[in-house]
C-alpha positions as CSV (number, residue, x, y, z in Angstrom):
1,M,140.1,156.1,49.3
2,Q,136.8,156.5,47.4
3,Y,133.4,156.8,49.0
4,W,130.1,155.1,47.9
5,L,126.5,154.6,48.9
6,F,124.8,151.1,48.9
7,K,121.0,150.9,48.9
8,S,119.0,148.1,50.2
9,E,115.4,147.6,51.3
10,P,115.6,147.0,55.1
11,D,112.9,144.3,55.1
12,V,115.0,142.4,52.5
13,F,118.5,143.0,53.8
14,S,119.2,145.6,56.5
15,F,122.3,147.1,58.0
16,D,121.8,144.9,61.0
17,D,121.7,141.9,58.7
18,L,125.1,142.9,57.2
19,A,126.5,143.5,60.7
20,A,125.4,140.0,61.7
21,K,127.6,138.6,58.9
22,G,130.7,139.8,60.8
23,A,134.2,140.5,59.5
24,Q,133.7,138.4,56.3
25,G,130.9,140.6,55.2
26,E,128.5,139.7,52.4
27,E,128.4,139.7,48.6
28,W,126.5,142.8,47.3
29,D,124.7,140.6,44.8
30,G,121.6,141.0,42.6
31,V,122.5,144.4,41.1
32,R,121.3,144.6,37.5
33,N,122.1,148.1,36.5
34,Y,125.1,148.8,34.4
35,Q,126.0,152.1,36.1
36,A,125.8,150.5,39.5
37,R,127.9,147.5,38.3
38,N,130.5,149.9,36.8
39,N,130.6,151.7,40.2
40,M,131.4,148.4,41.9
41,R,134.1,147.7,39.3
42,A,135.8,150.9,40.3
43,M,135.9,150.1,44.0
44,Q,139.1,149.2,45.9
45,I,139.4,147.1,49.1
46,G,139.1,149.5,52.0
47,D,136.8,152.0,50.2
48,R,134.0,153.2,52.5
49,G,130.3,153.4,51.8
50,F,127.1,154.5,53.4
51,F,124.4,151.9,53.9
52,Y,121.1,153.4,52.9
53,H,117.7,151.9,53.8
54,S,115.5,152.5,50.8
55,N,111.7,152.3,50.6
56,I,111.2,151.9,54.3
57,G,112.9,154.8,56.2
58,K,114.8,156.3,53.2
59,Q,117.8,157.0,55.4
60,I,121.6,156.5,55.7
61,V,122.0,154.2,58.7
62,G,125.6,153.0,58.7
63,V,129.0,152.8,57.3
64,V,130.4,149.8,55.4
65,E,133.8,148.9,53.9
66,V,134.6,147.1,50.6
67,A,136.1,143.8,51.6
68,A,136.5,142.1,48.2
69,L,137.0,143.5,44.7
70,A,134.5,143.1,41.9
71,H,133.9,139.4,41.0
72,P,131.2,137.4,39.3
73,D,127.8,137.7,41.0
74,S,126.9,134.3,42.4
75,T,123.2,134.8,41.8
76,T,123.5,134.6,38.0
77,D,125.3,132.7,35.3
78,D,125.3,135.9,33.2
79,P,129.0,137.1,33.0
80,R,127.9,140.7,32.6
81,W,127.0,141.0,36.3
82,E,129.6,141.5,39.0
83,C,129.6,142.6,42.6
84,V,131.9,143.4,45.5
85,D,131.7,142.1,49.1
86,I,131.1,144.6,51.9
87,K,131.2,144.5,55.6
88,A,129.6,146.6,58.3
89,I,131.9,149.1,60.1
90,A,129.4,150.9,62.4
91,P,126.0,152.5,62.5
92,V,125.7,156.2,62.4
93,N,124.7,158.0,65.6
94,R,121.6,159.4,64.0
95,P,120.2,158.3,60.6
96,V,120.2,160.9,57.9
97,T,117.0,160.9,55.9
98,L,116.6,161.5,52.2
99,D,114.5,164.6,53.0
100,E,117.3,166.0,55.2
101,A,119.9,165.4,52.5
102,K,117.6,167.2,50.0
103,A,117.2,170.1,52.4
104,E,121.0,170.5,52.9
105,P,122.3,173.0,50.3
106,R,125.8,171.6,50.6
107,L,124.5,168.2,49.3
108,A,122.7,169.7,46.2
109,D,125.0,167.8,43.8
110,M,124.9,164.5,45.7
111,V,123.8,161.6,43.5
112,L,121.4,160.4,46.2
113,V,119.6,163.8,46.0
114,N,119.4,163.8,42.2
115,N,119.1,160.1,41.3
116,S,117.8,158.3,44.4
117,R,117.0,155.2,42.3
118,L,120.6,154.2,41.6
119,S,121.5,151.3,43.9
120,V,125.2,151.8,44.1
121,Q,126.5,155.3,43.7
122,P,129.6,157.4,44.3
123,V,129.8,159.9,47.1
124,S,132.4,162.7,47.1
125,K,134.7,163.3,50.1
126,A,133.0,166.6,50.8
127,E,129.5,164.9,50.8
128,W,130.9,162.1,53.0
129,D,132.0,164.6,55.6
130,I,128.8,166.5,55.5
131,V,126.6,163.4,55.9
132,L,128.8,162.2,58.8
133,E,128.4,165.7,60.4
134,L,124.6,165.5,60.0
135,A,124.7,162.0,61.5
136,G,126.8,163.0,64.5
137,G,129.5,160.6,63.5
138,L,129.5,156.8,64.0
139,T,128.4,154.8,67.0
140,T,131.4,153.2,68.7
């Protein structure tokens, strides 16, 4: 299993919006960055990701799962752009802010800490575990 982080502005599409989509989830469309697209191409069904609220809050608020492999993005006719579908798994017990991640020495190499602009990014297993520790796990 691989781990990822998906960024969205909560006033545009929040973790609660994704959770409301239910088990079918939602297409993670509109990504127009080659590195982020390539990250989605590398994903497998069942991979897990953090859902990060950018701009407002700047915090990890939940965990998602990849529900469909990379496929053409329905928001464009340009064949270069692909996306995956994701579904909400659970919110974290306590959101982990960008400032907290930056202050945690064990997360010094995390992409979020060093390139917070990339909208879809990899997360190592060690980073995944540390963030979940900081968050107090998932809400059940």
